[in-house]
VEXDO-447131 format. One record per residue: residue number from 1; residue in three letters; x, y, z of N, C-alpha, C in turn. Coordinates in steps of 0.02 Angstrom, whole numbers, always signed. Example, Ala and Ser with C-alpha at 12.3 -4.5 7.8 and 13.67 -1.06 7.14 Angstrom:
ATOM num residu   n.px   n.py   n.pz  ca.px  ca.py  ca.pz   c.px   c.py   c.pz
ATOM   1    ALA   +660   -284   +390   +615   -225   +390   +660   -165   +390
ATOM   2    SER   +642   -112   +354   +684    -53   +357   +645     +2   +394
END
This chain:
ATOM num residu   n.px   n.py   n.pz  ca.px  ca.py  ca.pz   c.px   c.py   c.pz
ATOM   1    MET  -1283  -5234  +9606  -1349  -5230  +9573  -1351  -5176  +9519
ATOM   2    LYS  -1320  -5119  +9537  -1318  -5063  +9490  -1279  -5082  +9427
ATOM   3    LYS  -1224  -5120  +9435  -1183  -5141  +9378  -1224  -5186  +9331
ATOM   4    LYS  -1265  -5229  +9360  -1307  -5274  +9320  -1358  -5235  +9279
ATOM   5    ILE  -1386  -5183  +9309  -1435  -5142  +9273  -1401  -5105  +9216
ATOM   6    ASN  -1341  -5080  +9227  -1303  -5045  +9175  -1288  -5092  +9116
ATOM   7    LEU  -1271  -5155  +9133  -1257  -5205  +9081  -1319  -5217  +9038
ATOM   8    LEU  -1377  -5220  +9071  -1440  -5230  +9035  -1454  -5172  +8987
ATOM   9    CYS  -1441  -5112  +9008  -1451  -5053  +8965  -1405  -5055  +8904
ATOM  10    ILE  -1343  -5076  +8914  -1295  -5080  +8859  -1318  -5131  +8808
ATOM  11    LEU  -1343  -5188  +8831  -1367  -5240  +8786  -1427  -5215  +8745
ATOM  12    SER  -1471  -5176  +8776  -1529  -5149  +8741  -1507  -5102  +8685
ATOM  13    VAL  -1458  -5060  +8699  -1433  -5014  +8648  -1404  -5052  +8589
ATOM  14    ILE  -1367  -5107  +8603  -1338  -5148  +8549  -1393  -5177  +8506
ATOM  15    LEU  -1447  -5201  +8536  -1503  -5230  +8498  -1534  -5179  +8451
ATOM  16    ILE  -1544  -5118  +8475  -1575  -5066  +8433  -1529  -5048  +8376
ATOM  17    ALA  -1464  -5042  +8391  -1416  -5023  +8339  -1411  -5076  +8284
ATOM  18    SER  -1417  -5140  +8304  -1410  -5195  +8255  -1468  -5197  +8207
ATOM  19    SER  -1526  -5169  +8226  -1585  -5169  +8183  -1586  -5111  +8134
ATOM  20    CYS  -1540  -5064  +8143  -1538  -5005  +8100  -1488  -5015  +8044
ATOM  21    GLY  -1499  -4978  +7991  -1449  -4976  +7937  -1450  -5036  +7891
ATOM  22    LEU  -1505  -5075  +7890  -1507  -5132  +7845  -1501  -5111  +7772
ATOM  23    TYR  -1529  -5053  +7756  -1529  -5030  +7687  -1489  -4966  +7678
ATOM  24    LYS  -1443  -4953  +7724  -1406  -4890  +7720  -1363  -4886  +7657
ATOM  25    ASP  -1345  -4945  +7629  -1303  -4945  +7569  -1344  -4943  +7505
ATOM  26    LYS  -1410  -4948  +7510  -1453  -4946  +7451  -1456  -4874  +7425
ATOM  27    GLU  -1445  -4866  +7360  -1446  -4800  +7330  -1496  -4798  +7273
ATOM  28    TYR  -1507  -4739  +7248  -1554  -4730  +7192  -1535  -4774  +7132
ATOM  29    LYS  -1470  -4779  +7118  -1447  -4818  +7061  -1460  -4892  +7069
ATOM  30    ASP  -1473  -4914  +7131  -1485  -4985  +7144  -1557  -5005  +7133
ATOM  31    ILE  -1603  -4958  +7139  -1674  -4976  +7139  -1715  -4943  +7083
ATOM  32    SER  -1688  -4894  +7049  -1726  -4859  +6997  -1721  -4895  +6930
ATOM  33    TYR  -1777  -4900  +6894  -1778  -4931  +6828  -1761  -4879  +6774
ATOM  34    TYR  -1732  -4903  +6719  -1723  -4864  +6657  -1693  -4794  +6671
ATOM  35    GLN  -1636  -4795  +6703  -1607  -4732  +6726  -1580  -4688  +6669
ATOM  36    ASP  -1566  -4718  +6612  -1538  -4679  +6557  -1591  -4652  +6508
ATOM  37    ILE  -1654  -4657  +6526  -1707  -4627  +6485  -1710  -4552  +6498
ATOM  38    ASP  -1715  -4513  +6446  -1722  -4441  +6452  -1793  -4424  +6475
ATOM  39    ARG  -1798  -4399  +6536  -1864  -4384  +6565  -1878  -4309  +6567
ATOM  40    SER  -1840  -4272  +6529  -1850  -4199  +6529  -1911  -4178  +6490
ATOM  41    GLY  -1936  -4222  +6447  -1995  -4206  +6407  -2020  -4268  +6372
ATOM  42    ALA  -2069  -4259  +6329  -2097  -4316  +6292  -2048  -4342  +6240
ATOM  43    SER  -2045  -4407  +6234  -2002  -4438  +6184  -2037  -4501  +6158
ATOM  44    SER  -2013  -4527  +6103  -2043  -4587  +6074  -1989  -4633  +6048
ATOM  45    GLN  -2009  -4696  +6040  -1962  -4747  +6016  -2000  -4796  +5972
ATOM  46    LYS  -1974  -4808  +5913  -2007  -4854  +5867  -1997  -4926  +5891
ATOM  47    ILE  -2050  -4964  +5890  -2047  -5035  +5911  -2025  -5077  +5851
ATOM  48    THR  -1967  -5108  +5858  -1940  -5148  +5804  -1926  -5220  +5825
ATOM  49    ASN  -1935  -5235  +5889  -1914  -5301  +5914  -1972  -5348  +5929
ATOM  50    TYR  -2034  -5327  +5914  -2090  -5372  +5927  -2106  -5413  +5866
ATOM  51    SER  -2116  -5477  +5877  -2140  -5521  +5824  -2190  -5570  +5855
ATOM  52    PRO  -2243  -5587  +5820  -2294  -5632  +5848  -2263  -5699  +5869
ATOM  53    LEU  -2293  -5729  +5919  -2270  -5794  +5943  -2276  -5847  +5888
ATOM  54    ARG  -2227  -5892  +5886  -2229  -5948  +5841  -2247  -6011  +5880
ATOM  55    ILE  -2292  -6049  +5852  -2315  -6110  +5886  -2258  -6161  +5888
ATOM  56    GLN  -2253  -6196  +5945  -2201  -6246  +5955  -2232  -6313  +5975
ATOM  57    PRO  -2196  -6368  +5966  -2220  -6433  +5992  -2233  -6428  +6067
ATOM  58    GLY  -2287  -6459  +6088  -2308  -6455  +6158  -2360  -6403  +6171
ATOM  59    ASP  -2369  -6355  +6126  -2422  -6305  +6135  -2490  -6339  +6125
ATOM  60    ILE  -2539  -6313  +6161  -2608  -6337  +6153  -2649  -6281  +6122
ATOM  61    LEU  -2677  -6295  +6064  -2714  -6244  +6027  -2789  -6250  +6040
ATOM  62    GLY  -2819  -6193  +6055  -2891  -6189  +6058  -2917  -6163  +5992
ATOM  63    ILE  -2962  -6200  +5961  -2989  -6181  +5895  -3064  -6172  +5901
ATOM  64    ASN  -3086  -6114  +5877  -3158  -6100  +5876  -3179  -6082  +5805
ATOM  65    VAL  -3229  -6118  +5780  -3252  -6108  +5711  -3325  -6087  +5713
ATOM  66    ASN  -3341  -6033  +5678  -3410  -6010  +5671  -3429  -6011  +5597
ATOM  67    SER  -3493  -6028  +5585  -3517  -6031  +5517  -3593  -6024  +5517
ATOM  68    ILE  -3621  -6015  +5458  -3694  -6012  +5453  -3725  -6076  +5480
ATOM  69    ASN  -3693  -6132  +5464  -3715  -6196  +5492  -3672  -6211  +5553
ATOM  70    GLN  -3692  -6184  +5611  -3651  -6190  +5671  -3646  -6261  +5696
ATOM  71    GLU  -3698  -6301  +5684  -3696  -6371  +5707  -3640  -6408  +5672
ATOM  72    ALA  -3631  -6396  +5608  -3577  -6429  +5571  -3509  -6401  +5592
ATOM  73    ALA  -3507  -6337  +5609  -3444  -6305  +5629  -3420  -6329  +5697
ATOM  74    SER  -3467  -6349  +5740  -3451  -6366  +5809  -3404  -6426  +5815
ATOM  75    VAL  -3402  -6468  +5762  -3360  -6527  +5765  -3286  -6508  +5768
ATOM  76    PHE  -3269  -6449  +5746  -3199  -6428  +5745  -3179  -6392  +5810
ATOM  77    ASN  -3228  -6371  +5849  -3213  -6330  +5907  -3187  -6371  +5966
ATOM  78    THR  -3142  -6341  +6004  -3118  -6374  +6065  -3175  -6373  +6116
ATOM  79    SER  -3180  -6428  +6153  -3235  -6434  +6201  -3215  -6407  +6269
ATOM  80    ILE  -3265  -6385  +6306  -3254  -6359  +6374  -3275  -6413  +6424
ATOM  81    ASN  -3230  -6428  +6471  -3244  -6482  +6518  -3276  -6460  +6583
ATOM  82    ARG  -3277  -6394  +6596  -3303  -6372  +6659  -3352  -6315  +6649
ATOM  83    VAL  -3404  -6314  +6689  -3455  -6262  +6684  -3461  -6227  +6752
ATOM  84    ASN  -3457  -6160  +6752  -3469  -6121  +6812  -3541  -6095  +6810
ATOM  85    GLY  -3584  -6125  +6850  -3655  -6106  +6849  -3683  -6121  +6780
ATOM  86    ASN  -3709  -6070  +6747  -3735  -6079  +6680  -3687  -6053  +6627
ATOM  87    ASN  -3627  -6030  +6649  -3580  -6000  +6602  -3521  -6046  +6591
ATOM  88    LEU  -3503  -6054  +6529  -3445  -6095  +6512  -3382  -6058  +6533
ATOM  89    ASP  -3335  -6095  +6563  -3272  -6066  +6585  -3219  -6082  +6533
ATOM  90    ASN  -3200  -6033  +6494  -3149  -6044  +6443  -3085  -6005  +6459
ATOM  91    SER  -3072  -5997  +6525  -3010  -5963  +6545  -2950  -6008  +6534
ATOM  92    ALA  -2891  -5978  +6534  -2830  -6017  +6521  -2816  -6067  +6576
ATOM  93    THR  -2845  -6057  +6636  -2832  -6103  +6691  -2880  -6163  +6690
ATOM  94    ASN  -2930  -6161  +6647  -2977  -6216  +6643  -2948  -6274  +6603
ATOM  95    PRO  -2955  -6335  +6630  -2930  -6393  +6592  -2973  -6406  +6530
ATOM  96    VAL  -2953  -6380  +6474  -2992  -6388  +6412  -2961  -6442  +6369
ATOM  97    TYR  -3001  -6468  +6326  -2976  -6515  +6276  -2960  -6475  +6214
ATOM  98    GLY  -2896  -6472  +6197  -2875  -6434  +6139  -2837  -6479  +6091
ATOM  99    TYR  -2807  -6448  +6041  -2767  -6483  +5992  -2693  -6477  +6013
ATOM 100    LYS  -2665  -6531  +6038  -2596  -6529  +6060  -2549  -6538  +6000
ATOM 101    VAL  -2499  -6494  +5996  -2451  -6498  +5942  -2401  -6553  +5959
ATOM 102    ASP  -2395  -6603  +5915  -2352  -6660  +5930  -2278  -6643  +5916
ATOM 103    GLY  -2235  -6693  +5927  -2164  -6682  +5918  -2143  -6664  +5848
ATOM 104    ASN  -2185  -6680  +5800  -2171  -6662  +5730  -2198  -6593  +5712
ATOM 105    GLY  -2233  -6561  +5760  -2261  -6495  +5746  -2328  -6498  +5713
ATOM 106    ASP  -2364  -6555  +5719  -2428  -6564  +5685  -2486  -6569  +5734
ATOM 107    ILE  -2546  -6555  +5709  -2608  -6569  +5745  -2654  -6608  +5699
ATOM 108    GLN  -2701  -6644  +5729  -2751  -6683  +5691  -2818  -6648  +5696
ATOM 109    ILE  -2846  -6630  +5639  -2910  -6594  +5638  -2962  -6636  +5600
ATOM 110    PRO  -3022  -6643  +5627  -3074  -6682  +5592  -3083  -6659  +5520
ATOM 111    LEU  -3090  -6706  +5475  -3100  -6696  +5403  -3038  -6667  +5368
ATOM 112    VAL  -3006  -6619  +5400  -2947  -6588  +5369  -2887  -6634  +5373
ATOM 113    GLY  -2881  -6672  +5429  -2825  -6718  +5437  -2766  -6685  +5471
ATOM 114    VAL  -2706  -6706  +5451  -2644  -6681  +5482  -2629  -6611  +5456
ATOM 115    MET  -2615  -6566  +5503  -2595  -6497  +5484  -2532  -6479  +5521
ATOM 116    GLY  -2481  -6460  +5484  -2419  -6436  +5515  -2427  -6365  +5539
ATOM 117    VAL  -2416  -6354  +5604  -2428  -6287  +5632  -2366  -6258  +5666
ATOM 118    ALA  -2317  -6299  +5683  -2257  -6274  +5717  -2221  -6223  +5673
ATOM 119    GLY  -2201  -6167  +5704  -2167  -6115  +5666  -2214  -6063  +5638
ATOM 120    PHE  -2279  -6076  +5641  -2329  -6028  +5617  -2358  -5989  +5676
ATOM 121    THR  -2386  -5930  +5661  -2423  -5893  +5712  -2495  -5919  +5715
ATOM 122    THR  -2531  -5902  +5767  -2600  -5924  +5772  -2643  -5892  +5717
ATOM 123    ASP  -2627  -5831  +5699  -2664  -5798  +5644  -2653  -5834  +5578
ATOM 124    GLU  -2591  -5856  +5566  -2576  -5892  +5504  -2612  -5959  +5502
ATOM 125    VAL  -2615  -5994  +5559  -2650  -6058  +5562  -2725  -6047  +5551
ATOM 126    ALA  -2752  -5993  +5579  -2823  -5979  +5570  -2840  -5966  +5497
ATOM 127    LYS  -2797  -5930  +5462  -2809  -5916  +5390  -2805  -5980  +5349
ATOM 128    ARG  -2755  -6022  +5363  -2748  -6085  +5327  -2808  -6130  +5339
ATOM 129    LEU  -2829  -6133  +5402  -2886  -6176  +5419  -2950  -6151  +5388
ATOM 130    THR  -2957  -6085  +5383  -3017  -6056  +5351  -3022  -6081  +5279
ATOM 131    THR  -2965  -6081  +5245  -2964  -6104  +5175  -2979  -6179  +5171
ATOM 132    ASP  -2950  -6218  +5217  -2960  -6290  +5216  -3032  -6311  +5232
ATOM 133    LEU  -3069  -6268  +5267  -3137  -6285  +5287  -3190  -6264  +5236
ATOM 134    LEU  -3170  -6228  +5185  -3218  -6204  +5135  -3258  -6260  +5102
ATOM 135    PRO  -3227  -6319  +5090  -3268  -6373  +5060  -3322  -6399  +5106
ATOM 136    TYR  -3317  -6385  +5171  -3364  -6414  +5220  -3411  -6363  +5251
ATOM 137    LEU  -3390  -6299  +5253  -3430  -6248  +5286  -3436  -6186  +5241
ATOM 138    LYS  -3492  -6151  +5249  -3502  -6090  +5212  -3477  -6030  +5253
ATOM 139    ASN  -3432  -5992  +5224  -3404  -5933  +5257  -3380  -5946  +5328
ATOM 140    PRO  -3335  -5993  +5337  -3311  -6008  +5405  -3269  -5950  +5433
ATOM 141    ILE  -3277  -5939  +5498  -3235  -5890  +5534  -3197  -5928  +5588
ATOM 142    VAL  -3132  -5926  +5584  -3090  -5967  +5628  -3048  -5924  +5674
ATOM 143    ASN  -3048  -5941  +5737  -3004  -5910  +5787  -2960  -5963  +5819
ATOM 144    VAL  -2897  -5948  +5827  -2849  -5995  +5857  -2809  -5959  +5911
ATOM 145    ARG  -2799  -5992  +5968  -2755  -5964  +6019  -2719  -6020  +6056
ATOM 146    ILE  -2666  -6002  +6090  -2628  -6051  +6130  -2658  -6053  +6199
ATOM 147    LEU  -2683  -6111  +6219  -2719  -6117  +6282  -2672  -6124  +6342
ATOM 148    ASN  -2614  -6153  +6332  -2569  -6166  +6389  -2511  -6117  +6392
ATOM 149    PHE  -2523  -6055  +6370  -2471  -6003  +6372  -2461  -5981  +6445
ATOM 150    LYS  -2402  -5992  +6471  -2388  -5973  +6540  -2316  -5951  +6547
ATOM 151    ILE  -2303  -5911  +6599  -2235  -5890  +6616  -2225  -5899  +6691
ATOM 152    SER  -2163  -5907  +6712  -2147  -5915  +6782  -2103  -5857  +6804
ATOM 153    VAL  -2119  -5829  +6863  -2078  -5776  +6892  -2061  -5798  +6963
ATOM 154    LEU  -1997  -5804  +6978  -1976  -5826  +7043  -1914  -5788  +7066
ATOM 155    GLY  -1899  -5796  +7130  -1843  -5759  +7158  -1867  -5703  +7202
ATOM 156    ASP  -1831  -5647  +7201  -1844  -5592  +7247  -1898  -5544  +7221
ATOM 157    VAL  -1960  -5571  +7216  -2018  -5531  +7196  -2071  -5540  +7250
ATOM 158    ALA  -2122  -5497  +7247  -2174  -5499  +7299  -2217  -5562  +7294
ATOM 159    LYS  -2233  -5584  +7232  -2278  -5641  +7224  -2251  -5690  +7172
ATOM 160    PRO  -2200  -5729  +7189  -2175  -5778  +7140  -2228  -5830  +7124
ATOM 161    ASP  -2235  -5846  +7060  -2288  -5893  +7042  -2282  -5909  +6967
ATOM 162    VAL  -2324  -5957  +6946  -2332  -5972  +6875  -2395  -5935  +6852
ATOM 163    TYR  -2389  -5895  +6800  -2444  -5852  +6778  -2469  -5873  +6709
ATOM 164    ASN  -2534  -5888  +6705  -2565  -5904  +6641  -2581  -5839  +6604
ATOM 165    ILE  -2565  -5838  +6540  -2573  -5778  +6499  -2632  -5786  +6452
ATOM 166    GLN  -2677  -5738  +6454  -2738  -5743  +6415  -2728  -5725  +6341
ATOM 167    ASN  -2676  -5686  +6327  -2663  -5668  +6257  -2591  -5687  +6240
ATOM 168    GLU  -2569  -5669  +6182  -2502  -5689  +6160  -2453  -5631  +6159
ATOM 169    HIS  -2469  -5579  +6197  -2428  -5519  +6196  -2413  -5499  +6269
ATOM 170    VAL  -2356  -5520  +6295  -2337  -5503  +6363  -2262  -5488  +6364
ATOM 171    ASN  -2243  -5437  +6401  -2172  -5419  +6404  -2145  -5425  +6475
ATOM 172    VAL  -2081  -5412  +6483  -2047  -5419  +6547  -2080  -5375  +6601
ATOM 173    ASN  -2096  -5313  +6583  -2126  -5267  +6631  -2193  -5294  +6656
ATOM 174    GLU  -2234  -5320  +6610  -2299  -5346  +6630  -2292  -5407  +6675
ATOM 175    ALA  -2243  -5450  +6660  -2232  -5509  +6700  -2212  -5491  +6771
ATOM 176    LEU  -2167  -5442  +6778  -2146  -5421  +6844  -2202  -5386  +6881
ATOM 177    SER  -2245  -5351  +6845  -2303  -5319  +6877  -2351  -5372  +6904
ATOM 178    MET  -2362  -5425  +6866  -2406  -5479  +6890  -2378  -5510  +6953
ATOM 179    ALA  -2312  -5512  +6958  -2279  -5542  +7017  -2271  -5492  +7073
ATOM 180    GLY  -2303  -5434  +7069  -2301  -5386  +7123  -2239  -5343  +7124
ATOM 181    ASP  -2199  -5345  +7070  -2138  -5305  +7063  -2081  -5335  +7105
ATOM 182    LEU  -2020  -5312  +7089  -1962  -5333  +7127  -1964  -5302  +7196
ATOM 183    THR  -1936  -5337  +7245  -1929  -5307  +7311  -1871  -5258  +7310
ATOM 184    ILE  -1864  -5219  +7363  -1811  -5169  +7365  -1742  -5201  +7367
ATOM 185    THR  -1739  -5265  +7388  -1674  -5299  +7392  -1656  -5338  +7329
ATOM 186    ALA  -1699  -5336  +7278  -1686  -5374  +7217  -1634  -5340  +7173
ATOM 187    LYS  -1595  -5380  +7138  -1546  -5352  +7091  -1581  -5333  +7027
ATOM 188    ARG  -1576  -5271  +7008  -1607  -5247  +6946  -1563  -5258  +6885
ATOM 189    THR  -1500  -5269  +6896  -1452  -5269  +6840  -1442  -5338  +6808
ATOM 190    ASN  -1464  -5392  +6840  -1454  -5457  +6809  -1513  -5505  +6820
ATOM 191    VAL  -1571  -5483  +6796  -1630  -5527  +6795  -1618  -5581  +6743
ATOM 192    LEU  -1626  -5643  +6763  -1611  -5699  +6718  -1674  -5724  +6683
ATOM 193    LEU  -1671  -5726  +6616  -1725  -5754  +6576  -1703  -5822  +6550
ATOM 194    ILE  -1744  -5873  +6562  -1730  -5941  +6539  -1784  -5959  +6488
ATOM 195    ARG  -1762  -5978  +6428  -1809  -5991  +6374  -1791  -6056  +6338
ATOM 196    GLU  -1841  -6098  +6327  -1831  -6159  +6288  -1861  -6149  +6219
ATOM 197    GLN  -1818  -6157  +6169  -1840  -6144  +6100  -1800  -6187  +6052
ATOM 198    ASN  -1836  -6220  +6007  -1804  -6262  +5956  -1757  -6314  +5986
ATOM 199    GLY  -1779  -6344  +6041  -1740  -6397  +6072  -1680  -6373  +6111
ATOM 200    LYS  -1675  -6308  +6123  -1618  -6280  +6160  -1643  -6237  +6217
ATOM 201    ARG  -1603  -6235  +6271  -1618  -6192  +6328  -1572  -6131  +6325
ATOM 202    GLN  -1602  -6072  +6323  -1563  -6011  +6318  -1565  -5972  +6384
ATOM 203    PHE  -1510  -5939  +6399  -1506  -5898  +6459  -1486  -5827  +6439
ATOM 204    TYR  -1523  -5779  +6464  -1509  -5709  +6445  -1517  -5665  +6507
ATOM 205    THR  -1469  -5619  +6515  -1471  -5574  +6572  -1500  -5506  +6552
ATOM 206    ILE  -1548  -5483  +6591  -1582  -5420  +6577  -1563  -5368  +6630
ATOM 207    ASP  -1545  -5308  +6608  -1529  -5253  +6653  -1587  -5204  +6652
ATOM 208    LEU  -1625  -5203  +6707  -1684  -5161  +6710  -1667  -5087  +6723
ATOM 209    THR  -1605  -5072  +6736  -1586  -5002  +6747  -1571  -4967  +6681
ATOM 210    LYS  -1569  -5005  +6626  -1552  -4976  +6561  -1613  -4980  +6514
ATOM 211    LYS  -1620  -4930  +6472  -1676  -4929  +6425  -1666  -4977  +6367
ATOM 212    ASP  -1606  -5006  +6361  -1592  -5054  +6307  -1640  -5113  +6309
ATOM 213    ILE  -1668  -5128  +6367  -1713  -5185  +6373  -1771  -5179  +6325
ATOM 214    PHE  -1794  -5118  +6310  -1851  -5109  +6266  -1837  -5130  +6194
ATOM 215    ASP  -1772  -5131  +6176  -1753  -5152  +6108  -1730  -5224  +6106
ATOM 216    SER  -1729  -5256  +6163  -1702  -5324  +6166  -1749  -5374  +6134
ATOM 217    PRO  -1722  -5426  +6101  -1765  -5479  +6073  -1797  -5521  +6128
ATOM 218    TYR  -1776  -5510  +6190  -1803  -5548  +6247  -1852  -5507  +6288
ATOM 219    TYR  -1868  -5447  +6265  -1915  -5405  +6302  -1986  -5434  +6301
ATOM 220    TYR  -2006  -5462  +6243  -2071  -5494  +6238  -2063  -5568  +6253
ATOM 221    LEU  -2105  -5594  +6298  -2096  -5661  +6324  -2131  -5713  +6281
ATOM 222    HIS  -2105  -5774  +6285  -2132  -5831  +6248  -2163  -5881  +6298
ATOM 223    ASN  -2199  -5928  +6271  -2230  -5980  +6312  -2177  -6017  +6352
ATOM 224    ASN  -2190  -6027  +6416  -2146  -6064  +6462  -2082  -6027  +6481
ATOM 225    ASP  -2078  -5963  +6466  -2020  -5924  +6488  -2017  -5921  +6565
ATOM 226    ILE  -1956  -5917  +6591  -1946  -5912  +6664  -1904  -5849  +6677
ATOM 227    LEU  -1927  -5808  +6724  -1889  -5751  +6747  -1867  -5764  +6819
ATOM 228    TYR  -1801  -5759  +6830  -1774  -5769  +6898  -1739  -5705  +6920
ATOM 229    ILE  -1756  -5682  +6980  -1728  -5620  +7006  -1686  -5636  +7068
ATOM 230    ASP  -1623  -5619  +7064  -1576  -5629  +7120  -1587  -5577  +7175
ATOM 231    PRO  -1582  -5598  +7238  -1578  -5548  +7292  -1507  -5522  +7297
ATOM 232    ASP  -1499  -5460  +7319  -1431  -5434  +7326  -1405  -5449  +7397
ATOM 233    LYS  -1345  -5425  +7411  -1313  -5440  +7475  -1351  -5410  +7533
ATOM 234    THR  -1391  -5358  +7519  -1429  -5326  +7572  -1477  -5376  +7606
ATOM 235    LYS  -1510  -5418  +7565  -1557  -5466  +7594  -1519  -5517  +7637
ATOM 236    TYR  -1461  -5540  +7612  -1421  -5587  +7652  -1401  -5554  +7718
ATOM 237    ASP  -1379  -5491  +7714  -1359  -5456  +7774  -1418  -5448  +7823
ATOM 238    ALA  -1478  -5435  +7794  -1537  -5427  +7837  -1553  -5492  +7873
ATOM 239    VAL  -1551  -5548  +7836  -1565  -5613  +7866  -1512  -5629  +7919
ATOM 240    SER  -1449  -5615  +7900  -1394  -5629  +7946  -1401  -5587  +8009
ATOM 241    ARG  -1418  -5523  +8001  -1425  -5480  +8059  -1485  -5501  +8101
ATOM 242    HIS  -1538  -5523  +8068  -1596  -5547  +8105  -1577  -5607  +8148
ATOM 243    TYR  -1538  -5652  +8120  -1516  -5711  +8157  -1473  -5689  +8217
ATOM 244    LYS  -1427  -5644  +8203  -1383  -5621  +8257  -1423  -5583  +8310
ATOM 245    SER  -1472  -5544  +8287  -1513  -5506  +8334  -1554  -5554  +8378
ATOM 246    SER  -1579  -5608  +8346  -1618  -5657  +8384  -1575  -5690  +8437
ATOM 247    THR  -1513  -5706  +8418  -1467  -5737  +8466  -1451  -5689  +8522
ATOM 248    LEU  -1441  -5625  +8504  -1426  -5574  +8554  -1486  -5563  +8600
ATOM 249    THR  -1546  -5565  +8571  -1607  -5557  +8611  -1613  -5611  +8663
ATOM 250    ILE  -1600  -5673  +8641  -1603  -5729  +8688  -1552  -5720  +8745
ATOM 251    SER  -1493  -5697  +8726  -1441  -5685  +8776  -1462  -5630  +8824
ATOM 252    ALA  -1492  -5576  +8796  -1515  -5521  +8838  -1569  -5543  +8886
ATOM 253    LEU  -1615  -5585  +8861  -1669  -5610  +8904  -1641  -5653  +8960
ATOM 254    SER  -1589  -5690  +8944  -1556  -5730  +8996  -1527  -5686  +9050
ATOM 255    VAL  -1495  -5630  +9027  -1466  -5583  +9075  -1521  -5553  +9119
ATOM 256    VAL  -1577  -5534  +9086  -1633  -5506  +9124  -1658  -5556  +9176
ATOM 257    ALA  -1663  -5619  +9156  -1686  -5670  +9202  -1638  -5677  +9261
ATOM 258    ILE  -1573  -5673  +9246  -1523  -5678  +9299  -1529  -5618  +9347
ATOM 259    VAL  -1537  -5557  +9317  -1542  -5497  +9358  -1604  -5500  +9402
ATOM 260    LEU  -1661  -5520  +9372  -1722  -5524  +9411  -1718  -5577  +9466
ATOM 261    SER  -1685  -5632  +9449  -1676  -5685  +9499  -1634  -5660  +9557
ATOM 262    ALA  -1579  -5624  +9539  -1535  -5598  +9592  -1572  -5546  +9634
ATOM 263    ALA  -1612  -5503  +9600  -1650  -5452  +9636  -1701  -5484  +9682
ATOM 264    LEU  -1734  -5537  +9658  -1784  -5571  +9700  -1751  -5604  +9760
ATOM 265    SER  -1693  -5634  +9749  -1656  -5665  +9804  -1636  -5614  +9856
ATOM 266    ALA  -1611  -5556  +9831  -1590  -5503  +9877  -1650  -5477  +9916
ATOM 267    PHE  -1707  -5471  +9881  -1768  -5447  +9914  -1790  -5495  +9970
ATOM 268    LEU  -1789  -5560  +9955  -1809  -5610 +10004  -1763  -5611 +10064
ATOM 269    VAL  -1697  -5606 +10050  -1647  -5605 +10106  -1657  -5544 +10150
ATOM 270    TYR  -1668  -5486 +10117  -1676  -5424 +10154  -1736  -5426 +10200
ATOM 271    HIS  -1791  -5456 +10175  -1852  -5456 +10215  -1854  -5512 +10267
ATOM 272    HIS  -1805  -5555 +10265  -1800  -5606 +10319  -1758  -5579 +10376
END
């Protein structure tokens, strides 16, 4: 009986030991961002890699026109299909009717007709449309934005999801922040960016431990960009150890059941 109890104690120690040290190999260099930035004092860096988004086929443009004669201007505006209470919902997640850019890079606008917009920024389209509307409206004010601007973040992050972007200025850091940041087991050195542009799919690896990312042409995200974050070996080891621990737990419980059964049998025999 004493030998069985000793065996049970040994199994318990093994279980505790197997749950320890999952992250013992994780070091500062594995989890810290931008390690080569000088943090001894204030510093600055000129931004040279940002350029406004260019409209592409498949984008849906929201156009809002204001004028002295607002009734005449309203014919150009995108309509809102859903109302929250008494307030119009013009968020990016709302199914709105906009101007979809066709395969040729064009949109169809009332009175103006066909307008080529692919390759232009929303500000450039707004200026062109303002000029084109002068024969029909007095002092038109035009605003244009991309309604279906979204990015996807998946892999080893806290909240993988597809995120709708309200403006046209979002970078890698902001995207990862929206996704709840990388987990401690995520690889910082090879975040994969997948981008479709000009009929081609591009793949680019981002190293978040280096400050070079701030100068990268891929630091600012485009519509439909995908960020994928690999888990490192630590997560695999953790899952593997969890599986092994579960198996060992079941085995230990079986041993306990056997010991208790033997003890109960001995107790019954003794009292007879």
